[in-house]
Structures are given as C-alpha cells and as structure tokens.
Backbone bond lengths (Angstrom), bond angles and torsions (degrees), N, CA, C in turn:
res aa  C-N    CA-C-N  psi(-1)  N-CA   C-N-CA  omega(-1)  CA-C   N-CA-C  phi
1 M - - - 1.447 - - 1.548 111.35 -
2 L 1.333 115.62 -44.41 1.471 118.29 179.11 1.529 112.71 -61.20
3 Q 1.304 117.66 -38.03 1.467 119.58 -178.83 1.519 110.98 -66.32
4 D 1.329 118.77 -28.01 1.466 122.78 179.47 1.544 109.42 -61.21
5 F 1.295 117.22 -27.59 1.500 123.23 176.62 1.551 110.42 -93.64
6 L 1.311 115.01 -49.83 1.493 119.00 -170.65 1.555 112.66 -68.12
7 V 1.293 118.36 -40.87 1.492 118.33 -179.25 1.500 111.91 -62.57
8 P 1.364 122.17 -48.00 1.419 122.01 174.27 1.575 113.48 -60.52
9 F 1.346 112.97 -43.82 1.498 118.89 179.39 1.514 112.89 -54.67
10 V 1.329 115.83 -54.83 1.460 120.86 -175.98 1.532 110.65 -68.12
11 T 1.289 119.21 -43.81 1.437 123.30 -175.06 1.533 108.88 -65.66
12 I 1.326 117.21 -46.87 1.476 120.68 -177.49 1.552 110.36 -67.83
13 A 1.368 115.64 -42.32 1.426 118.33 179.37 1.531 111.59 -58.87
14 L 1.350 115.36 -46.04 1.472 118.97 179.27 1.541 112.71 -64.66
15 A 1.347 115.13 -36.53 1.467 117.90 178.85 1.524 112.36 -70.84
16 E 1.288 117.54 -26.17 1.477 122.17 -179.05 1.551 113.41 -80.46
17 I 1.347 117.31 -21.00 1.460 118.64 -176.52 1.546 107.43 -64.47
18 G 1.292 116.30 125.10 1.444 122.58 -179.91 1.468 114.42 73.78
19 D 1.321 120.73 6.03 1.448 123.41 179.56 1.525 111.49 -64.88
20 K 1.330 119.37 151.98 1.447 122.48 -179.93 1.497 113.36 -56.54
21 T 1.308 116.53 -35.72 1.484 119.79 -177.58 1.483 109.32 -68.97
22 Q 1.370 116.87 -43.08 1.482 121.02 -179.75 1.508 110.05 -64.39
23 L 1.317 118.64 -38.93 1.444 123.40 176.80 1.504 112.50 -62.61
24 A 1.319 114.92 -38.39 1.469 119.99 179.18 1.551 110.11 -68.26
25 M 1.357 115.33 -39.12 1.450 118.30 178.31 1.486 112.47 -67.09
26 M 1.352 116.02 -34.88 1.457 121.34 175.38 1.518 110.91 -63.71
27 A 1.338 117.30 -43.35 1.424 121.29 176.76 1.535 113.46 -61.82
28 M 1.335 115.14 -38.34 1.475 119.22 176.25 1.519 109.01 -64.64
29 A 1.320 117.71 -42.79 1.470 119.52 -178.74 1.513 112.23 -65.94
30 A 1.303 116.16 -31.41 1.512 119.33 176.51 1.516 111.29 -71.47
31 R 1.330 114.92 -29.57 1.466 120.00 -175.15 1.541 112.61 -90.21
32 Y 1.299 118.87 -38.78 1.420 122.60 -174.37 1.500 110.42 -116.73
33 R 1.283 117.33 145.89 1.454 121.35 -174.25 1.536 114.16 -86.63
34 H 1.304 118.89 -5.99 1.465 122.35 -177.12 1.539 110.37 -89.27
35 T 1.294 115.36 68.50 1.474 121.57 -175.98 1.514 111.43 -62.12
36 M 1.303 118.34 -40.93 1.464 120.78 -178.06 1.536 111.07 -64.02
37 Q 1.313 115.95 -35.76 1.485 119.47 178.23 1.529 109.58 -68.53
38 I 1.332 117.99 -38.39 1.428 120.61 177.90 1.524 109.99 -62.80
39 F 1.314 115.08 -45.67 1.469 121.10 177.89 1.537 110.70 -59.00
40 L 1.345 116.42 -50.32 1.465 120.48 -179.40 1.517 112.61 -62.24
41 G 1.354 117.02 -44.20 1.425 120.32 178.76 1.514 113.82 -60.59
42 A 1.357 113.60 -43.58 1.469 120.53 -179.88 1.493 110.80 -65.60
43 M 1.339 115.35 -44.81 1.491 119.21 -178.27 1.549 111.47 -67.37
44 A 1.333 114.66 -36.76 1.508 117.38 177.51 1.543 108.49 -63.82
45 A 1.306 118.40 -40.94 1.448 120.98 178.08 1.498 108.89 -65.29
46 S 1.331 118.77 -40.22 1.436 121.91 -179.85 1.533 111.84 -65.27
47 V 1.304 117.01 -37.47 1.472 119.93 176.15 1.516 109.97 -61.20
48 V 1.349 115.69 -42.45 1.470 118.76 179.83 1.524 110.93 -68.03
49 V 1.323 116.80 -50.86 1.475 120.72 -175.19 1.533 111.15 -69.87
50 D 1.304 117.81 -55.65 1.420 120.40 -174.53 1.538 110.20 -77.82
51 G 1.318 117.06 -34.03 1.477 122.21 173.45 1.511 110.57 -57.03
52 S 1.335 116.21 -47.72 1.472 116.91 -177.99 1.538 110.39 -67.47
53 A 1.333 116.31 -32.81 1.458 119.58 179.05 1.511 111.11 -63.67
54 V 1.332 115.38 -45.74 1.450 120.42 179.25 1.502 110.34 -66.23
55 A 1.345 116.61 -47.38 1.450 120.79 -174.47 1.551 113.74 -71.46
56 L 1.301 115.31 -37.58 1.473 118.30 -177.32 1.533 116.43 -94.45
57 G 1.338 112.30 -1.63 1.478 116.10 179.97 1.478 114.38 57.47
58 N 1.276 118.96 -135.78 1.444 120.96 -173.45 1.539 114.95 -84.47
59 Y 1.325 116.98 6.08 1.453 121.21 178.04 1.542 110.51 -57.32
60 A 1.363 116.86 -46.53 1.469 120.77 -177.71 1.537 111.74 -61.80
61 S 1.304 115.16 -40.48 1.520 116.83 -176.54 1.546 110.30 -74.42
62 K 1.308 120.76 -22.44 1.434 122.65 -178.54 1.558 112.23 -84.36
63 Y 1.350 115.70 -39.27 1.438 120.68 -168.62 1.523 117.23 -111.56
64 V 1.328 116.65 -12.77 1.451 118.96 179.16 1.511 108.82 -108.42
65 P 1.357 117.27 115.44 1.431 119.01 -176.31 1.560 111.47 -72.70
66 K 1.320 113.28 133.89 1.491 119.70 -174.77 1.525 112.21 -73.96
67 T 1.318 117.48 -37.43 1.467 121.53 -173.81 1.528 113.48 -56.02
68 P 1.352 120.51 -53.90 1.436 120.82 -179.08 1.523 111.89 -59.36
69 I 1.277 119.62 -38.65 1.460 122.22 176.23 1.506 111.55 -64.07
70 S 1.290 116.43 -43.83 1.486 119.62 179.36 1.521 111.78 -66.78
71 L 1.327 116.62 -36.26 1.509 119.59 175.94 1.499 109.65 -64.01
72 A 1.340 116.33 -44.92 1.478 118.37 -179.35 1.553 109.65 -64.97
73 A 1.325 118.39 -39.20 1.496 119.55 177.35 1.508 111.99 -62.72
74 G 1.313 117.43 -42.98 1.460 121.93 178.70 1.496 110.50 -61.73
75 A 1.344 116.07 -48.03 1.490 117.90 178.72 1.515 111.19 -62.01
76 L 1.297 117.75 -39.02 1.467 121.26 -178.86 1.538 109.76 -64.18
77 F 1.281 119.28 -43.01 1.465 122.96 177.05 1.543 109.72 -61.24
78 I 1.312 116.83 -45.01 1.466 119.19 -177.93 1.526 109.62 -65.24
79 L 1.348 117.14 -44.67 1.458 120.06 -178.13 1.575 110.07 -63.50
80 F 1.309 115.86 -38.62 1.452 118.91 -179.73 1.522 109.00 -68.44
81 G 1.340 119.83 -36.82 1.445 124.97 174.64 1.521 111.35 -60.76
82 I 1.344 115.13 -51.74 1.479 119.74 179.94 1.471 111.33 -58.85
83 Y 1.348 116.43 -45.01 1.496 120.97 177.55 1.475 110.14 -58.73
84 T 1.334 118.89 -42.71 1.451 121.86 179.68 1.553 111.58 -64.01
85 L 1.314 116.19 -39.69 1.473 121.88 178.62 1.544 109.92 -65.67
86 L 1.289 116.81 -42.67 1.486 120.18 -172.94 1.507 112.35 -80.55
87 K 1.294 117.91 -26.01 1.432 122.37 -176.58 1.480 110.87 -86.45
88 K 1.316 118.32 105.41 1.479 121.00 178.35 1.490 108.82 -97.93
89 E 1.293 115.25 134.00 1.489 120.23 178.66 1.498 109.31 -118.12
90 E 1.359 114.20 140.45 1.455 119.37 -176.10 1.518 113.25 -75.01
91 N 1.319 116.48 -40.70 1.454 117.84 -176.33 1.522 109.37 -156.92
92 E 1.360 115.69 -179.48 1.462 121.62 -174.22 1.539 109.49 -62.67
93 S 1.332 118.81 -38.40 1.480 118.11 -178.77 1.493 111.54 -68.11
94 A 1.338 119.40 -31.29 1.466 120.59 172.77 1.467 112.14 -65.02
95 K 1.352 116.14 -38.53 1.469 122.90 177.93 1.511 109.03 -62.51
96 A 1.321 117.74 -45.47 1.457 121.57 -179.36 1.515 110.18 -62.30
97 K 1.334 119.18 -37.63 1.459 122.36 178.56 1.509 111.76 -70.39
98 G 1.341 119.25 -35.68 1.434 125.08 -177.18 1.538 111.20 -69.96
99 M 1.264 117.69 -38.91 1.473 121.29 -176.72 1.502 106.99 -126.78
100 T 1.354 114.21 100.40 1.457 118.13 177.12 1.521 109.34 -74.69
101 K 1.324 115.74 170.82 1.448 119.68 177.36 1.529 111.58 -55.88
102 R 1.305 114.46 -40.45 1.450 118.03 -177.43 1.543 111.06 -68.76
103 S 1.355 117.93 -42.66 1.458 120.75 -179.48 1.478 111.67 -67.42
104 V 1.341 120.01 -32.84 1.435 122.86 174.46 1.535 111.10 -68.74
105 L 1.311 116.58 -40.13 1.470 119.23 177.28 1.542 110.61 -64.35
106 V 1.303 117.86 -39.96 1.467 121.24 -179.22 1.526 109.78 -69.86
107 A 1.350 116.32 -42.20 1.454 118.99 179.93 1.533 110.79 -63.15
108 A 1.327 116.92 -41.92 1.438 121.52 -179.53 1.538 109.37 -65.74
109 F 1.301 118.77 -41.07 1.451 122.77 177.59 1.543 110.25 -59.53
110 I 1.332 116.97 -52.39 1.447 123.59 -177.64 1.510 111.77 -59.35
111 L 1.361 117.54 -49.25 1.429 122.22 -178.67 1.537 110.21 -62.91
112 F 1.326 116.87 -48.15 1.445 122.41 -179.98 1.547 110.86 -61.40
113 F 1.320 115.56 -47.63 1.489 120.69 -177.59 1.504 110.11 -56.98
114 F 1.348 118.14 -55.35 1.473 119.58 -174.90 1.536 112.51 -70.21
115 S 1.280 118.47 -30.58 1.477 118.80 -179.69 1.490 111.54 -79.93
116 E 1.299 120.90 -25.76 1.452 123.97 -179.48 1.535 113.63 -89.23
117 F 1.354 114.47 -23.90 1.466 117.02 -178.01 1.489 110.38 -64.94
118 G 1.315 116.61 119.20 1.486 121.56 -177.65 1.507 114.49 81.70
119 D 1.384 115.56 7.95 1.458 120.69 178.32 1.526 110.74 -79.55
120 K 1.321 115.72 166.75 1.455 121.33 -176.94 1.558 111.58 -57.49
121 S 1.321 117.33 -37.65 1.440 117.92 179.30 1.569 114.40 -67.06
122 Q 1.308 114.01 -32.31 1.493 117.93 173.63 1.489 111.46 -64.71
123 F 1.289 116.88 -42.61 1.483 120.40 -179.20 1.492 109.78 -70.66
124 A 1.324 116.89 -36.78 1.474 120.43 175.87 1.569 110.05 -62.23
125 A 1.378 114.89 -46.56 1.456 118.69 177.52 1.539 111.73 -60.37
126 L 1.332 115.90 -37.53 1.503 119.23 175.84 1.501 110.85 -61.21
127 L 1.331 118.92 -42.88 1.474 120.22 177.20 1.469 113.93 -69.22
128 F 1.343 117.81 -35.71 1.463 119.80 178.15 1.503 110.20 -67.81
129 G 1.358 117.31 -38.57 1.442 121.79 177.26 1.508 113.92 -59.56
130 A 1.324 113.24 -33.04 1.493 118.07 -179.73 1.541 111.39 -80.87
131 Q 1.342 115.92 -26.26 1.465 119.79 -174.82 1.509 115.60 -96.93
132 Y 1.344 116.38 -33.64 1.487 120.77 -173.83 1.530 110.18 -117.64
133 N 1.318 114.01 177.35 1.436 122.89 176.38 1.519 108.84 -53.94
134 L 1.340 116.42 128.51 1.467 120.68 -174.04 1.512 113.31 -57.03
135 L 1.326 118.33 -52.29 1.435 121.32 -178.30 1.535 113.34 -66.70
136 L 1.299 115.72 -42.92 1.486 117.33 -178.58 1.528 110.91 -69.37
137 S 1.320 118.44 -37.49 1.488 119.82 178.67 1.515 109.55 -66.81
138 L 1.334 118.61 -38.39 1.424 122.48 178.71 1.586 109.42 -65.48
139 L 1.285 115.83 -46.32 1.475 118.87 177.84 1.520 112.04 -63.53
140 G 1.294 118.40 -36.99 1.441 121.67 177.93 1.486 111.43 -67.98
141 A 1.346 119.94 -43.46 1.449 123.32 176.83 1.526 111.66 -62.55
142 L 1.295 117.59 -47.76 1.481 121.91 179.72 1.517 111.48 -64.92
143 S 1.295 117.82 -36.41 1.456 119.99 179.47 1.522 111.04 -69.51
144 G 1.307 117.27 -37.83 1.469 120.77 177.17 1.555 111.04 -62.03
145 I 1.322 114.45 -43.82 1.471 119.80 176.86 1.517 110.49 -64.12
146 A 1.323 117.82 -44.03 1.462 121.66 -178.25 1.546 111.51 -62.02
147 V 1.298 118.29 -41.43 1.471 121.68 -179.28 1.543 110.51 -61.96
148 V 1.344 115.18 -51.22 1.464 118.88 -179.54 1.504 111.26 -64.95
149 L 1.354 117.54 -38.10 1.432 121.16 178.34 1.507 112.12 -61.25
150 A 1.325 115.93 -45.08 1.465 121.56 179.49 1.554 109.62 -60.22
151 V 1.280 118.49 -41.48 1.488 122.39 178.88 1.510 109.63 -64.50
152 M 1.349 117.96 -45.50 1.448 121.95 -179.24 1.523 112.19 -64.80
153 L 1.326 117.02 -40.05 1.466 120.72 -179.19 1.524 108.12 -68.20
154 N 1.308 120.35 -38.33 1.468 121.78 173.55 1.491 112.93 -63.68
155 A 1.340 115.04 -37.85 1.493 117.94 176.63 1.518 110.84 -64.16
156 G 1.357 116.64 -35.92 1.432 121.31 -178.90 1.571 108.57 -67.56
157 K 1.321 116.12 -42.23 1.493 119.71 178.63 1.520 110.21 -66.20
158 F 1.290 119.75 -36.12 1.468 123.82 177.08 1.567 107.99 -61.42
159 I 1.296 115.19 -48.44 1.479 119.96 179.03 1.519 111.26 -59.11
160 S 1.312 114.93 -40.25 1.471 118.11 -177.81 1.546 113.39 -64.00
161 R 1.372 116.40 -27.20 1.443 120.46 177.15 1.510 113.45 -79.64
162 H 1.336 117.86 -16.78 1.416 120.34 -173.67 1.514 114.53 -112.71
163 L 1.315 117.76 -6.40 1.474 119.81 179.86 1.533 108.43 -123.35
164 S 1.318 117.16 155.77 1.441 120.60 178.39 1.541 108.30 -71.01
165 E 1.344 114.66 159.17 1.463 119.55 178.01 1.530 112.10 -59.01
166 E 1.320 117.25 -38.61 1.460 122.38 -179.86 1.538 109.87 -65.26
167 A 1.316 117.13 -44.48 1.475 120.29 179.24 1.529 110.72 -62.27
168 I 1.315 116.05 -43.53 1.482 122.03 179.35 1.535 109.39 -62.35
169 R 1.317 115.94 -43.84 1.459 119.31 178.67 1.556 111.45 -58.15
170 I 1.287 116.79 -49.04 1.421 122.06 -177.44 1.533 111.48 -66.14
171 V 1.297 116.52 -49.14 1.474 122.56 -178.21 1.580 107.73 -62.73
172 S 1.341 117.56 -43.85 1.456 119.97 178.26 1.518 112.82 -61.62
173 A 1.325 114.34 -42.75 1.486 119.17 179.99 1.514 108.92 -63.31
174 L 1.321 116.62 -47.39 1.488 119.13 -176.49 1.538 109.74 -66.56
175 L 1.289 117.30 -35.83 1.501 122.44 177.50 1.555 109.02 -62.47
176 F 1.342 116.74 -48.37 1.447 119.66 177.19 1.542 111.70 -60.76
177 I 1.332 118.39 -45.53 1.468 121.06 -179.96 1.523 110.20 -62.95
178 G 1.348 115.55 -43.26 1.475 118.45 179.83 1.525 112.17 -62.26
179 I 1.281 115.35 -44.77 1.492 120.23 178.18 1.557 109.16 -61.51
180 G 1.309 115.90 -41.44 1.452 120.26 -177.87 1.502 111.16 -66.30
181 L 1.347 117.06 -42.83 1.471 120.95 177.26 1.533 113.19 -62.27
182 F 1.388 112.24 -43.80 1.483 119.18 178.33 1.563 109.18 -61.45
183 T 1.343 117.69 -43.89 1.457 121.37 -179.31 1.509 110.58 -63.73
184 L 1.365 117.74 -43.15 1.439 121.05 178.86 1.565 110.32 -63.13
185 L 1.293 117.45 -49.11 1.443 121.39 -178.26 1.536 111.63 -61.45
186 R 1.317 115.41 -38.34 1.457 120.48 179.77 1.570 108.61 -68.46
187 A 1.311 115.63 -40.15 1.498 119.33 -179.78 1.543 109.92 -64.67
188 L 1.285 115.23 -35.31 1.475 121.26 -176.32 1.539 110.64 -84.78
189 G 1.348 116.69 -2.79 1.469 121.18 176.00 1.514 112.29 82.45
190 S 1.296 120.75 14.84 1.468 125.29 179.66 1.509 113.24 -83.92
191 V 1.377 117.50 -18.67 1.458 120.67 -177.98 1.507 108.68 -117.13
C-alpha cells in the first residue's frame, strides 16, 4: 500500500526538479506577489492534467495528439514573455493592480495546464494509475508536484528580494520566451 503512494511521489518529484513548468512558476513567483494563487492555480491544473492521466489511463495518450498541445504551450509561453517584456510597471502597487489575485491564479493555471499536458510527469502518472492503487498513485503524483512547486515558488520569492523589479521583469520574460521556443522546437521535432 505504501509503495502505491511513495513510488509516484518520488518519481514525479524527481522528474519535476528543473522542469520547464516549475521554472515558469518560479519566474511567476519572482514577478508577482500572489504566491498562494500561483500555487493554487498550478495545483488545480495539475489535478486536471495528472488526475485525468491517472483516472483515464492510456486513453489520453492514444487519442489526444501531443503536438498541437505542445505548440499551444510554446506559443503561450512566448506570448507571456513578450507581454512581460512590453509591460513596464512603475512600482509594486502598479504591479498589484495589473495582476490581481484572480488573474495570477488563472495565468498560473493556464501556463501549468498547457505545459504539463503531454509532459513526462503526465505519462508517468498514467502508468502509475494503471499499476498502483488509483487514489494513492494520484495523491503521490500530486504530492510530488506540490513539494517541488513549493520549493520553486520560494526560490522565486527569494530572487524577488535580491533583484530589482526591472531585472526580474527582463529575466522572467526571457525565461518564458526561452521555454516557449524550446517547447515549440521540441514539438516540431527539432530538439
């Protein structure tokens, strides 16, 4: 019984360390002060993406094409990066007005959803759902994602205390654009 939770937990947590989605969430945490909304949005997306993988087994891998989803995720990352580069904010209060708690939650959900759909952790969750207890493997996978996400969000907050808002804006934008380009190239088979 314990392995039904632990194997998915450890495997997914290790797979998520340094993952493009986690880096994007770290960049969001460095840029926006609503860390809890980023966490909740990302975890809600994870429940949908990884939950569907565990619950539906290999249905998703057989009938949902990965390439269009990856292309959409890459484009979304690039657009978010360009938006971040073009949108200049005067101070922290302007930032708070520009991205409400709700808009940060929605942005985190959308970015996490599209970047995780068809990702290695989703396929791992799919395999764990087929091999282990459904509920325990789902809880293990989600817990692994939550632990790494919490670490990355705290890293983003640490960065925000040590870099200027302008530096964070530029680095975040470039990180989003880089992740988007990598995702597009990978979807097109160039990487």
